[in-house]
KESE-227819 format. One record per residue: residue in three letters; x, y, z of N, C-alpha, C, O in turn. Coordinates in steps of 0.2 Angstrom, whole numbers, plus 5000, padded with zeros to 4 digits. Layout:
residues N
ALAXYZXYZXYZXYZ
...
***
This chain:
residues 535
MET542155565723542155505719542055515712541555545710
LYS542555485708542555495701541955455698541855395699
GLN541555485693540955455690541155405685541655425681
ALA540855345684540955305678540755335672540255375672
LYS541155325666540955355660540455315657540455255656
LEU539855345655539355315651539455305644539555355641
ILE539455245641539655235634539055205631538955145632
PRO538655235627538155205623538455155618538955175614
SER538255095617538555045613538055005609537454995611
MET538154985603537754945599538154895595538654905592
GLY537954825596538254775592537854735588537254725590
ILE538054715582537554685577537654605578538154585580
ILE537054575577537054505577537154485570536754485566
PRO537854465568538054465561537554415557537454425551
SER537354355560536954315556536254345553535954315549
SER536054395556535454425555535554485550535054505547
LEU536154505548536254565544536054545537536354505534
ASP535654595534535454585527535554655524535354705526
THR535954655518536054715515535854705508535854655505
ARG535554765505535354765498535354835495535454885499
LEU535354835489535354905485534654915482534354875478
GLU534354965484533654985481533755055478533755105482
GLY533755055471533855125468534555155470535055125468
ASP534555215473535155245475535255245482535555285485
THR534955185485535055185492535355115494535055065492
ILE535855115498536055055501535755045508535755085512
ILE535454985509535054965515535454915519535554865516
ALA535454915525535754865530535254855536535154905539
GLU535054795537534554795543534654725546534954675543
GLY534554725552534654655556534454665563534154715565
LEU534654625567534554625574535254655578535754645575
CYS535154685583535654715587535554715594534954705597
ILE536054715598536054725605536254795607536854815605
THR535854835611536054895613536154905621535854865625
LYS536554945623536654955630537055015632537455045628
ILE536855045637537255105640537755075645537655055651
ARG538355065643538955035647539055085653539155145652
GLY539155055659539255095665538655125668538655165673
SER538055095666537455125668536855075667536855035663
ARG536355075672535755035671535155075666534655055665
GLU535355135664534955175660534755145654535155105651
ARG534155145652533955115646534155145640534155215639
PHE534355115634534655145628533955165624533555125622
ASP533955235623533355265620533555275613533955325611
THR533255235608533455245601533255315598533455335593
ASP532755345601532555415599533155465600533155515597
LYS533655445604534255495605534755475600535355505601
VAL534655425595535255405591535255435584534755445581
LYS535855455583536055475576536655445574537055425578
ILE536755435567537355405565537855445561537655475556
ASP538455465564538955505561539455465557539455405559
ILE539855495553540455465551540955525553540755585554
PRO541655505553542155565554542055625550541955615544
VAL542055675553541955745550541255765547541155815544
GLN540755715548540155735546539555705550539555645551
GLU539155745553538655725558538055705554537855725549
ASN537655655557537055635555537055615547536655635543
ALA537555575546537655565539537255505536537155505530
ILE537055455541536655395539536055395543536055405549
ASP535555375539534855375542534855305546535055255543
ILE534555305552534455245556533755245559533555295561
SER533455185559532755175562532755115566533155065564
PHE532355105571532355045575531555025575531155065574
LYS531554955577530854935577530454955583529854975582
SER530754965589530454995594530955045598531555045597
ARG530655085602531055145605531655115610532155135610
TYR531455065614531855035619532154965618532554945621
GLY531754935613531954865612531654815617531354835622
ARG531854755616531654695621532154695626532754685625
LYS531954705633532454705638532754635639532454585639
LEU533454645640533854585642534254595648534154655651
PRO534554545651534854555658535454605657535754615652
GLY535554635663536154685663536054755660536554785658
GLY535454775659535354835656535354835648535254885645
ALA535454775645535454775638534754765635534354755638
ALA534754775628534054765625534254735618534754755615
LEU533754695615533754665609533254715604532654725606
ASN533554735598533054775594533254755587533754725585
ARG532854785583532954775575533054845573532754895574
PHE533654855569533854915566533854915558533754865555
LYS533854975555533854985548534255045547534055105549
LEU534855035543535255085541535155105533535055055529
GLU535055165531534955185524535455235522535555285526
ILE535855225517536355265514536255295507536155255503
ASP536155355507536055385500536655385496537155425498
ILE536755345491537355345487537555405484538155425484
LYS537055455482537255515479537655555484538155595482
LYS537455555490537855595496538455555497538955595498
ALA538455495497539055455499539655455494540255445495
GLU539455475488539955485482540555535485541055535482
ASP540355585489540855635491541155615498541555655500
TRP541055555500541355535507542055515506542255505500
ASP542355505511543055465511542955395509542355375508
ILE543455365507543455295505543255245510542755205509
GLN543455255516543355215522542955265527543155315529
ASN542355245530541955285534541755245540541355195539
LYS541955255546541855225552541155245554541055305555
LEU540655205556540055225558540055235566540255195570
LEU539855295568539855315575539155335577538755365574
ILE539055305583538355325587538455395590538855405594
ASN538055435588537955505592537355495596536755505593
TYR537455485602536855475607536755535611537155555616
ASP536155565610536055625614536555685614536655715619
GLY536855695608537355745607538055715609538555755608
ARG538155655612538755625613539055585608538755525607
GLY539555605604539755565598540355525599540555515605
GLU540555495593541155455593541055385597541555355599
ASN540455355597540355295600540355245594539855245590
ARG540755195594540755145588540155095589539855085594
ILE540055065583539555015582539954945581540454945576
SER539854895584540254835583539954795578539354785577
TYR540354775573540154735567539854665570539354645567
SER540054635575539854575578539854575585540354595588
ILE539354555589539354555596539754495598539954495604
PHE539854445594540254385596540954395596541354365599
ASP541254445592541954455591542254505596542854515596
ARG541854535600542054585605542554635602542254675597
LYS543154635604543554695602544054675596544454715594
ARG543954615593544354585588543954575582543454535582
GLY544254595576543854585570544154525566544654505567
ARG543754495562543854435559543854445551543754395547
ASN543854505549543954525542543354505538543354485532
HIS542754505541542054495537541854555533542054615535
ASN541454545528541154605524540554585522540354525521
SER540154635520539454615517539454605510540054605507
ARG538954595507538954595499539254655497539154705500
ILE539554645491539754705487539254735482539054695478
PHE539154795482538654825477539054865473539454915475
ILE538954855466539354895461538854945457538354915454
LYS538955005457538555055453538955115451539255145455
ASP538855125444539255185441539955185443540255235444
GLY540255125443540955115443541255115451541855115452
LEU540755115455540955115463540755055466540255025464
ALA541155025470541054975474540854995481541255035484
MET540354965484540054985491539954925495539654885493
TYR540154925501540054875506540154895513540554945514
PHE539954855518540054865525540654815526540654755524
ARG541054835531541654785532541754795540541654845543
GLN542154745542542354735549543054755550543454715546
ASN543254795554543954815554544354765560543954725563
VAL544954775561545354735565545054745572545154695577
ASN544754795574544454805581543754795581543454815586
ASN543454765576542754745576542254805576541754795578
SER542554855573542054915572541754905565542154875560
ILE541254935563540954925557541054995553541055045555
PHE541354985546541455035542541055025535540854975534
PHE540955085532540655085526541155105521541455165521
THR541355065516541855075511541455095504540955065502
ILE541655145501541455165494542055185490542355235492
ARG542255145485542855155482542755135474542255115473
ASP543255155470543255125463543155055463543555015467
ALA542755025459542654955458543254925455543654955451
ASN543454855457543954825453543754755451543254735453
GLN544154715448543954655445543854605450543454555448
TYR544054615456543954565461543254575465543154535470
ASP542954625463542254635467541754595464541154595467
THR541854565458541354525454541354455457541854435460
GLU540754425456540754355458541354315454541654265458
GLU541454325448541954295444542654305448543054265448
GLY542754365450543454385453543454355459544054335461
GLN542954345463542954315470543154245469543454215473
ALA542854215463542954145462543754125460543954075462
ARG543954175456544754175455545154165461545654135461
ILE544954215466545354215472545354145475545854115478
GLU544754115476544654055479545053995476545353955479
ARG545053995469545453945465546153955467546553905468
ALA546354015467547054035468547354015475547853985476
TYR546854025479547054005486547153925487547653905490
LYS546753885483546853815483547453795479547753755482
ASN547553825474548153805469548753835472549353805471
SER548753875477549353905480549753855484550353855485
LYS549453795486549753745490550253715486550753685490
GLN550253705480550753675476551453715476551953695474
HIS551453785478552053825478552253835486552753865487
ARG551953795490552153815497552853795499553153815504
ASP553153745495553853725497554353775494554953765495
LYS554153825490554653875487554753925492554353955496
ASP555353955492555554005496555454075492555954105490
ILE554854095492554654155487554754215491554454225497
VAL555054265488555054335490554754375485554954385480
LEU554154415487553854455483553954525484554054555490
MET554054565478554254635479553754675474553454645469
TYR553554735476553054775472553054845474553354855479
GLU552754885470552654955472551954975472551554925472
LYS551755035472551055055473550555025468550655025462
ASN550054985471549554955467549854905462549554885457
CYS550454875463550854835459550854865452550754825447
ALA550854925451550754955445551355005443551355035438
ARG551855005447552455055446553155015446553154965449
TYR553655045443554255015443554755075443555055095437
GLU554855115448555255175448555555195455555855235456
GLU555255155460555455175467555955125470556255085467
SER555955125477556455085480556455005479556954975479
ALA555854985478555754915477556054895470556454835470
SER555954925465556254915459557054915459557354875456
VAL557254965462558054975462558354925466558854895464
LEU558054905472558254845476558254785473558654735473
TYR557654775469557554715465558154695460558354645460
GLU558254745456558854735452559454725455559854685453
LYS559654755461560254745464560254665467560754635467
LEU559654645469559654575472559754525466560054475467
ILE559454535460559554495455560254495452560554445451
ASP560554555452561254555451561754515455562254485453
GLU561454505462561854475467561654395467561954365471
GLY561254375462561054305462560554275466560454215466
PHE560054325468559454295472558954285467558554325466
ASP558854225465558454205459557754185462557254175458
ASN557654185469556954175471556554235473556054235476
VAL556854295471556554355472556154375465556354375460
TYR555454395466555054405461554754475462554554495467
TYR554554505456554354575456553654575452553654555446
ILE553154595456552454605453552354665449552454715452
VAL552154665443552054735440551654725433551654665430
ASP551254775431550954775424551554785419551854835419
THR551654725416552254725411552154765405552554775401
GLY551554805404551454845399551654915400551654955395
ILE551854935406552055005407552755015404553154975403
PRO552855085402553455105399554055085403554555065400
ALA554055085409554655075414554955015413555555005414
VAL554554965411554854895410554954875403555254815401
GLN554754915398554854905391555654905390555954955392
GLY555954855386556654855385557054845390557654845390
MET556754815396557154795402557654735400557454695396
ASP558254735403558654685402558354615404557954615409
GLU558454565400558154495401558254465408557854435410
ARG558854485411559054455417558554475423558454445428
TYR558254535422557754565426557054545424556654535429
ARG556954535418556254515416556054445418555454435419
GLN556554405418556354335420555954325426555554275427
ASN556054365431555754365437555154415439554954425444
LEU554954435433554354485433553754435433553754385430
ILE553254455437552554415437552054465435552054525438
GLU551654455430551154495428550654505433550354465436
LYS550454575434549954595439549254565437549054555431
ASP548954535442548254505441548254445437547754415436
SER548854415436548854345433548654295438548754305444
ASP548554235436548454175441549054165445549054145451
ARG549654175442550254165445550354215451550554195456
HIS550154275449550154325454549754305460549954315466
LEU549154285459548654265465548954205469548954205475
GLU549154155465549454095468550054115473550154085478
TYR550554155470551154165473550954215479551354205485
PHE550454255479550254295484550054255490550254265496
PHE549654205489549454155495550054115497550054095503
ALA550454095493551054045495551654085498551954055502
CYS551654145497552254185499552154205507551654225509
ASP552754205510552754225517553254285518553354305524
LYS553554305513554054355513553954415508553854405502
PHE553754475511553654525506554054585508554254605513
ILE554354615502554854675503554554725498554454715492
SER554354785501553954835496554054905499554154915504
THR553854945494553855015496553155035499552955085501
GLU552654985499551954995501551854945506552254895507
THR551254945510551054895514550854835510550754835504
ILE550754775514550554715511549854725507549754675503
ASP549454765509548854775506548854785499548454775495
HIS549454815496549554835489549854765485549854775479
ALA549954715489550254655486549754615481549954575477
LEU549154635482548654605477548154655474548254675468
GLN547754685478547354735476547154775482546854755487
LEU547254845482547154885488546454885490545954895486
ARG546254875497545654875500545154825496544554835495
ILE545454765495545054705492544554685497544754675503
ALA543954665495543454645499543454565499542954545495
ASN543854535502543854465502544154435508544754455510
LYS543854395512544054365518544754325517545154335522
ARG544854285512545454245511546054295511546554285514
VAL545954355507546454395506546654435513547254445515
GLN546154455516546254495522546554455528546954475532
ASP546354385528546654345533547354335531547754325536
LYS547554335525548254325523548654385525549154385528
ILE548354445524548654515525548754525533549354545535
THR548254505537548354515544548554455548548554455554
GLY548654395545548854335548549554335551549954375549
LYS549654285555550354275558550754245554550554205549
GLY551454245555551954205551552254245545552654215542
LEU552054305544552254345538552954375540552954405546
SER553354385535553954425536553854485531553754475525
TYR553954545533553854605529554354655530554454675536
VAL554654685525555054735525554854795521554654795515
PHE554654855525554454915522554954955520555354985524
LEU555054965513555655005510555455075510555855125509
GLN554855095511554555165511554555185503555055175500
HIS554055225502553955255495554255325495554255355490
GLY554355355501554655415502554755425509554455395514
VAL555255475511555455485518554855505522554455545520
MET554655475527554055475531554155525537553655525541
TYR554655565537554655615542554255675540554555735538
MET553655675540553155725537552555725541552455755546
VAL552055685539551355685543551555635549551755575548
SER551355655555551555615561551155545560550655535558
LEU551555495563551355425562550755405568550555345568
ASN550655455572550055435576549355455573548855445576
SER549355475567548755485563548355425562548655365561
ALA547655435563547255375562547255345555547055285554
LEU547455385550547555365543548255335542548355305536
ARG548655325547549355295545549455235549550055215550
VAL548955205552549055145556549355085552549655045555
GLY549355085545549655035541550355035542550654985540
PHE550655095544551455095544551655085551552255085552
ARG551255065556551455055563551754985563551654945559
GLN551954965569552254905571551654845570551154855573
LYS551854795566551354745565551454685571551954655570
LYS551054685575551154635581551054565579551454525582
GLY550654545574550554475572551154445567551154385566
TYR551554495565552054465560552654435563552854445568
LYS552854385559553454345561554054395562554454395566
LEU554054445557554654495556554354555553554054545548
HIS554454615556554254675553554854725553555054745559
ARG555154745548555654795548555454855543555054845538
THR555754915545555654975541556255005540556655015544
VAL556355025533556955065531556855135533556355165531
VAL557355175536557255245538557955275535558455245534
SER557955345535558455385532558955415537559455445535
SER558755415544559155445549558955425556558455395557
GLU559355455560559155445568558555485569558155455573
ALA558455535566557855575567557255545565556755535568
GLU557255515559556655475556556555405560555955385562
ALA557155375563557055315567556655335573556255295576
GLN556855395576556555415582555755425581555355415586
HIS555555455575554855465574554555395574553955395577
PHE554855345571554455275571554455245578553955205579
MET554955255582554955235589554455265593554055235597
ASP554455335592553955375597553255365595552855355599
LEU553055365588552355365586552155305582551555305580
ALA552555255581552355195577552455135581552355075578
GLY552655135587552755085591553355035589553354975591
MET553855055585554355015583554955015587555155075590
LYS555254965588555954955592556454975587556454965581
ARG557054995590557555015586557854955582558054965576
GLY557854895585558054845582557654825576557854785572
ASN557054845575556654835569556754885564556354885559
LEU557154935564557254985559557954975556558454965559
TYR557954985549558554985545558755055544558455085540
ILE559255075547559455145546559955145541560555145542
THR559755145535560155135529560055185523560555195519
GLY559555225523559355265518558955225513558955165513
LEU558555265509558055235504558455215498558855245495
ALA558255155495558655125490558555165483559055175479
LYS557955195482557855235476558355295476558455315470
PHE558655325481559055375481559755355477560155405475
ASP559855295477560455265474560555285466561055295463
LYS559955295463559855305456559555375455559355385449
SER559455415460559155485459559655535456560255535459
TYR559555575451559955625449559555675445558955665444
ARG559855735444559555785440559955805434560555805434
ASN559555825429559855835422560155905423559955955426
GLU560755915419561055975419560556025415560256005410
GLY560456085417560056135414559356125417558856155413
ALA559156085422558456075424558156145426558456185429
ASP557556155423557256225424556556225425556156275425
LYS556256165427555556165428555256175435555656165440
ILE554756205436554356215442553856165443553356165439
VAL553956115447553456065448553056075454553256085459
ILE552356065452551856075457551556005459551355975454
MET551655985465551355915467551155915475551555905479
PRO550555925476550255915483550155845484550155805479
THR550155825490550055755492549355735491548855775490
TRP549255665492548555635491548155655497548355665502
ARG547455675495546955685501546455625500545955635496
ARG546555575504546155515504545355535504544955505501
TRP545255585509544555605510544255645504543655655504
GLU544655655499544355695493544355645487544155675482
THR544555585488544655545482543955535478543955535472
ASN543455515482542755505479542455575476542255575471
GLN542555625480542355695478542655715471542355735467
ALA543355695471543755715465543455675459543455705453
LYS543255615460542955575454542355605452542155615446
HIS541955635457541255655455541355725452540955735447
ASP541755765454541855835451542555865453542655895459
ILE543055845450543755865452543855935453544255955457
ARG543555975449543656055450543356085456543556135458
GLN542856045459542656065466542956045472542856055477
SER543455995470543855975476544356025479544656065475
GLY544556015485545056065488545756045485546156095484
TYR545855985483546455965480546556005473547156035472
TYR546056015469546156045463546256125464546656155461
LYS545856145469545856225470546556245473546756295471
MET546856195477547456215479547956215474548456255474
ILE547956165469548456165464548356235459548856265457
GLU547756255459547556315455547956375458548256415455
ARG547856375465548156435468548956435468549256485467
MET549156375468549956365467550156385460550656425460
TYR549756365455549956385448549856465448550256495444
ASN549256495450549156565450549756605453549856665451
ALA550056575458550556615461551256615457551656655459
VAL551256575452551956575448551956645444551456655440
PRO552456685444552456745440552356725432552556675430
GLY552056775429551856755422552456735417552356695413
GLU553056765419553556755414553856685415554256655412
LEU553656645421553856575422553356525421553456465423
LYS552756545419552156505418552356445414552156385415
ASP552756455408552956405404553356355407553556305403
LYS553656365412554056315416553756265420553956225423
VAL553056285421552656245426552456175423552256165418
VAL552556125428552356055427551956035433552156045438
ILE551356015431550855995437550855915437550655885432
LEU551055895443551055815443550655795449550855795455
PRO550055775447549555755453549855695456550155655453
HIS549655685462549855625466549655565462549055565459
PRO549955505462549755445458549055425459548755395455
LEU548855435466548155405468547655455466547055445467
MET547855515463547355565461547355575454546955605451
ALA547955555450548055575444547455555439547355605435
GLU547155495439546655485434546055525435545655535430
ARG545955565441545455605442545455665437544955705436
PHE546055685435546255735430546155725423546255775419
GLU546055665421546055645414545455685411544855695413
GLY545655715405545155755401545155835403544855875399
GLU545555845408545655915409546155955404546655925403
LYS545856005401546256035396546356115397546856145395
ASP545756145399545856215401546156235407546356185411
GLY546356295408546756315414547356285415547856285411
ILE547356245420548056215422548156145418548656115418
GLY547556125414547656065410548256065406548456005405
GLY548456115403548956115398549656105401550156085398
HIS549656105408550356085412550356025415550856005418
LEU549755985414549755915418550155865415550255865408
ARG550455825419550755765417550455705421550655695427
LEU550055665417549755615420550055545419549955495423
THR550455535414550755475413551555465414551755415415
ASP551855525415552555525416552755505423552355515427
SER553255465423553555445430553755515433554055555431
TYR553655515440553855565444554555575444554855625445
ASP554955515444555655515444555955545438556455585438
VAL555655535432555855565426555755645426556155685424
THR555155665429554955735430555455765434555655825433
LEU555655735440556055775445556755785442557155825444
ARG556955745437557655755434557755825431558255845430
ASP557155855429557155925426556855975431556756035428
CYS556855955437556556005442557056055445557556035448
ASP556956115444557356165448556956185454557356205459
LEU556356185455555956215460555356165461554956165456
LEU555256135467554656105469554156145473554456165478
ILE553556145472553056175476552556115478552256085474
THR552556105485552056055488551756075494551956135496
ASP551356035497551056055504551456015509551856045512
TYR551355955509551755915514551955845511551955795514
SER552055835504552155775501552855755502553355795502
SER553055685503553755665504554155675497554755665497
ILE553855695492554155705486554655765487555155775483
ALA554555805492554955865494555655835495556155865493
TYR555755775498556355745500556755725493557355735493
ASP556355695489556655675483556955735478557455725476
ALA556555785478556755845474557355875477557855895473
PHE557355885484557955915487558555875486559155905486
TYR558455805487559055765486559455775480560055775480
ARG559055785474559355795468559655865467560055875462
GLY559555915471559755985471559256035469559456095469
ALA558656015469558156065468557956105474558056075480
ASN557656165474557356195480556656175481556356155476
THR556456185487555756165489555356225492555756265496
ILE554756225491554356275494553756235497553456205493
PHE553556245503553056215507552456265507552556325510
CYS551856245505551256285505550756255510550456205509
TRP550756295516550356265522549756295523549556305529
GLU549456325518548856365519548256325522547856355526
GLU548256265520547656225523547956165527547556115528
LYS548456175530548856125535548356105540548256045541
ASP548056155544547656135550547056095548546856045552
GLU546756115543546156075541546356005539545955955540
CYS546855995535547055935533547255885538547155825538
MET547555915543547755875549547155855553547155795556
ARG546655885553546055865556545755805553545455755556
HIS545855805546545555745542546055685544545755625544
TYR546655695545547155635547546955605554547155555555
GLY546655645558546455625564546755665570547155705569
GLU546455655576546555695582547355685584547655625583
GLU547655735586548355745588548855735582549455735583
THR548655725576549055725570549355795569549055845570
HIS550055795567550355855566550955845561551055785559
LEU551255895558551755885554552455885558552555915563
MET552855835556553555835559553955885557554455915561
LEU553855915551554155975549553856035552553256035552
ASN554256095553553956155555554456205553554856195549
GLU554256275554554656325552555456325554555856355552
ASP555556285559556256285562556656225559557256225560
ASN556356175555556756125552556556115545556856065542
ALA556056145542555856145535556456165531556756215532
PHE556656125526557156135521556956175515557056145509
GLY556656225516556356265511555856325514555756315520
ARG555656365510555256425512554556395514554256345510
VAL554256415519553556405521553156455520553256515522
CYS552556445516552056495514551356485517551156425516
MET551056535519550356525522549856555517549256545519
ASN549956585512549456605507549856625500550456615499
GLU549356635495549656645489550156705488550556695484
ALA550056755491550456815491551156795493551656805490
GLU551256755499551856735501552256685496552856685495
LEU551756645493552056595489552356625482552856605480
ARG551956685480552256715474552956745475553356745471
THR552956775481553656805483554156755484554756765481
ALA554056695487554556645488554756615481555356595480
ILE554256605476554456585470554956625466555456605464
SER554856695466555256745463555956745466556456755463
GLU555956735473556656735476556956675477557556675479
THR556656615475556956555475557156515468557656485468
TYR556756535463556856495457557556515454557756575454
GLY557856465452558556475448559156485453559656505450
ARG559056485459559556495464559756425467559356375467
ALA560356425470560656365473560356355480560056405483
GLN560356295482560056285489560456315494561056325493
SER560156345499560456375504560856335509560656275510
GLU561356355512561756315517561256295523561256235525
LYS560856335525560356325531559956265529559756225533
ASP559656265523559156215520559556145520559256095522
ARG560156145517560556085517560656055524560655995525
GLU560856095529560956075535560356045538560355995542
ARG559756075537559156045540558955985537558755935540
TYR559055975530558955915526559355855529559155805529
ASP560055875529560455815531560355785538560555735539
LYS559955825542559855795549559255745548559155695552
ILE558855745542558355695541558555645536558355585537
VAL558955665531559155615526559955615527560255655524
GLU560255565531560955565532561355535527561955555526
PHE561055495522561455455518561455485511560955505508
SER562055495508562055525501562655495497562955525492
ASP562855435499563455405496563255355490563755325487
GLY562655345489562355295483562455225485562455185481
ARG562455205492562555135494562055115498562155065502
ASN561455145498560855125502560655055501560555015506
SER560655035495560454965493560854915496560654865499
GLU561554925496562054885499561854875506561954815509
ARG561754925510561654925517560954885518560954845523
ILE560454895514559854865515559954785514559654745518
ILE560354765509560454695508560754665514560654605515
GLU561254695517561654665522561154655528561154605532
CYS560654705529560154695534559654635533559454595537
LEU559454625526559054575524559354505525559054455527
LYS560054505524560454445525560454425533560354365535
ARG560554475537560554465544559954435547559954395551
ASP559354465544558754435546558454375542557854355543
LYS558854355538558754285534558054295530557754255528
MET557954365527557454375522557654345516557254335511
ILE558354345514558554325508559154275509559454245505
***
């Protein structure tokens, strides 16, 4: 007879939760219910440690009594106290799920609220700001408790929270408008598929389409007036009000980017996760790379609560990826190609060697603390060192946009080759050879005619951070470029690839993943948007 699985569980009574900052320590304490599900065995707090993913015993926990006050059904009422050392937490991931390690059995979650059961309601604790970092506990959609530590933003302050509340109330005056909002990463870029499609929509007379952006960036300076009229200044009152009034979002990013990424505000989170939204994901890059079953890629999977959720893909192969691992039906996919490729090109005489590994979310905080000690920096160094001496002056190092600011002030070593403000689109126009790990920028570079080299020395370690069963969709049988596992192989590949035309084998492999090259991707997307009554 199969034995029932024993699951140690802990749920917080949210009304009792008190959080505070004492020196360099975040403290959270309150009442909780403990239980060993599947057993009458008493929950022994002496056996409890608190882990976070990839780090055991990361958070100190103590209880008022060893077993707590006995309740019916084998449960117990107890008082707990969590203590987080900020200095240690500075090197953690941005989002950290708290896990009960009970008597050596890990991976058991803590419920943010015993009343919400398996469904979260977007609650969060007080926000503590110290040394430019915002720190707080939050409830995820499955009612697990997470500790967030990230760069602070203007909405973390009491004034910022008040602005959101005013905007929410004022948004009612715009509810009768058929607003379509478009934006790119952090509402701070104008160079990917959203901007290309936005201009095409304006050209075709869709004047209810608005683009959110920092109008001070070079990409929008000198823009034709017909496109400028429908720009909305990032973080303006109009931006906030239109965000709450809008039900239609078309973007290269998830709806989380439509205001402020990882914002700690229930009004905003209720909007993002609420029903009745229509959302078209244009993709910021071909996503046939890191598998969509990754725990860090849940934002790209099918949104069950949305009125409409569509995703643009570049081929039958990529469509199958979304169907198999993101829970999407074929009818929810636009197999059209990415809009940004309609304006992609490479300059004659392009001769740069561009180095750009993808973002490592789990190193973002560590990189701020000491960029040179991060695995991301060290990998770029190894890539640069592998370039033959006579080609060093051709190197351009382009950190991922979400890591770029961590490199500010770097001057020695690789610093002289850094480009932190240039558009990646502009940089790729002069690219002859791209060196990356598994960034989707490989598809952009190859589309323009550049060769690519994949450096997978740390692939297995990185996949572990992405989550159990995560894998690369590319492998040595379908990668459209040389695959290298160490610096020596990379050095040889650079010497044998730089300055040469793409091979027929690489082009055949690429064409199976990116089928469209006629410059009409935007037209196909617009026809799909019309069909779905998004415009």
